[in-house]
C-alpha positions in Angstrom: -0.2 0.2 0.0 1.4 3.3 -0.9 0.3 6.7 0.7 0.7 10.0 0.4 0.9 12.3 3.3 1.1 16.4 2.9 4.8 16.0 3.2 5.7 12.8 1.6 4.6 9.6 -0.1 5.0 6.1 2.7 4.7 2.8 1.6 3.7 -0.1 3.9 5.2 -3.8 3.1 6.3 -6.6 4.8 6.0 -5.0 8.6 7.7 -1.9 7.7 7.2 1.4 6.3 9.3 3.4 4.0 9.7 6.9 2.6 12.4 8.0 0.7 13.5 11.3 -0.7 16.9 13.4 -2.3 18.8 16.3 -0.5 21.8 17.1 -2.7 23.0 14.1 -4.3 22.2 11.9 -1.2 19.0 9.9 -1.1 17.6 9.6 2.2 15.2 6.5 3.3 13.3 6.7 6.7 12.6 3.3 7.5 9.8 2.3 10.3 10.2 -1.2 11.6 10.0 -3.6 14.8 13.6 -3.2 16.4 14.7 -4.4 20.0 14.1 -1.0 21.0 9.8 -1.4 19.9 9.2 0.1 17.2 11.5 2.6 15.5 12.1 5.3 12.5 15.6 5.3 11.3 16.7 8.0 9.0 19.8 6.6 6.9 21.7 8.8 3.8 23.6 6.9 0.8 24.1 6.1 -3.1 20.7 5.1 -4.8 21.9 3.5 -8.2 19.2 2.6 -10.5 21.5 0.9 -13.2 20.3 -2.4 -12.5 17.1 -4.2 -12.8 16.1 -3.9 -8.9 18.4 -0.8 -8.5 20.5 -0.8 -5.0 20.5 1.7 -1.9 24.0 1.7 -0.6 25.8 3.5 2.7 29.1 3.8 4.5 28.6 2.6 7.9 29.7 5.4 10.3 30.4 7.4 7.3 27.1 8.4 5.9 24.5 10.0 7.9 22.2 8.1 10.3 19.9 8.8 13.1 16.9 7.5 14.6 13.9 9.8 14.7 11.3 8.3 16.7 10.6 5.1 18.9 7.9 3.8 20.4 8.9 1.4 22.7 5.9 -0.9 23.8 3.9 -0.6 20.8 2.8 -3.8 18.8 4.0 -4.2 15.4 0.6 -3.4 13.7 0.5 -1.7 10.3 -1.9 1.0 12.1 1.1 1.5 15.3 4.1 1.2 12.2 2.1 4.2 10.4 1.7 6.3 13.5 5.5 5.6 14.1 6.3 6.8 10.7 4.2 9.7 10.7 5.7 11.1 13.9 9.4 10.8 11.9 7.7 12.3 8.8 6.4 15.3 10.9 10.6 16.1 11.3 10.9 16.2 8.0 12.6 19.4 7.9 14.9 19.0 10.3 15.9 16.1 8.9 16.7 17.4 5.7 18.7 20.1 7.3 20.6 17.7 9.6 21.6 15.9 6.3 22.3 18.5 4.5 24.7 19.8 7.7 26.2 16.6 7.7 27.6 16.3 4.3 28.4 20.3 4.2 30.3 19.5 7.2 32.2 16.9 5.8 32.9 18.7 2.8 34.8 21.5 4.8 
């Protein structure tokens, strides 16, 4: 299922919710799923390569931007709860974009 919010589209598949967007030359994915912390939304920046049949997303561990933006510690991994946690992270979209931009500007200086 793909749904559009006022800020960004998200897709629900196999117990997770994903959104993605570009900041400069980096591709950022926000993914919400069940983790050892409960339900968590993470933002990860990296490179998107669409040259193959399926495409690929790659990032450098400890080198590319990564941050947890929302946690629901006691929530069950129902579709409703996953979407609610994901929307909590998406409500901070402008802040996420600013942090990603600042991360790579600092890296390039």
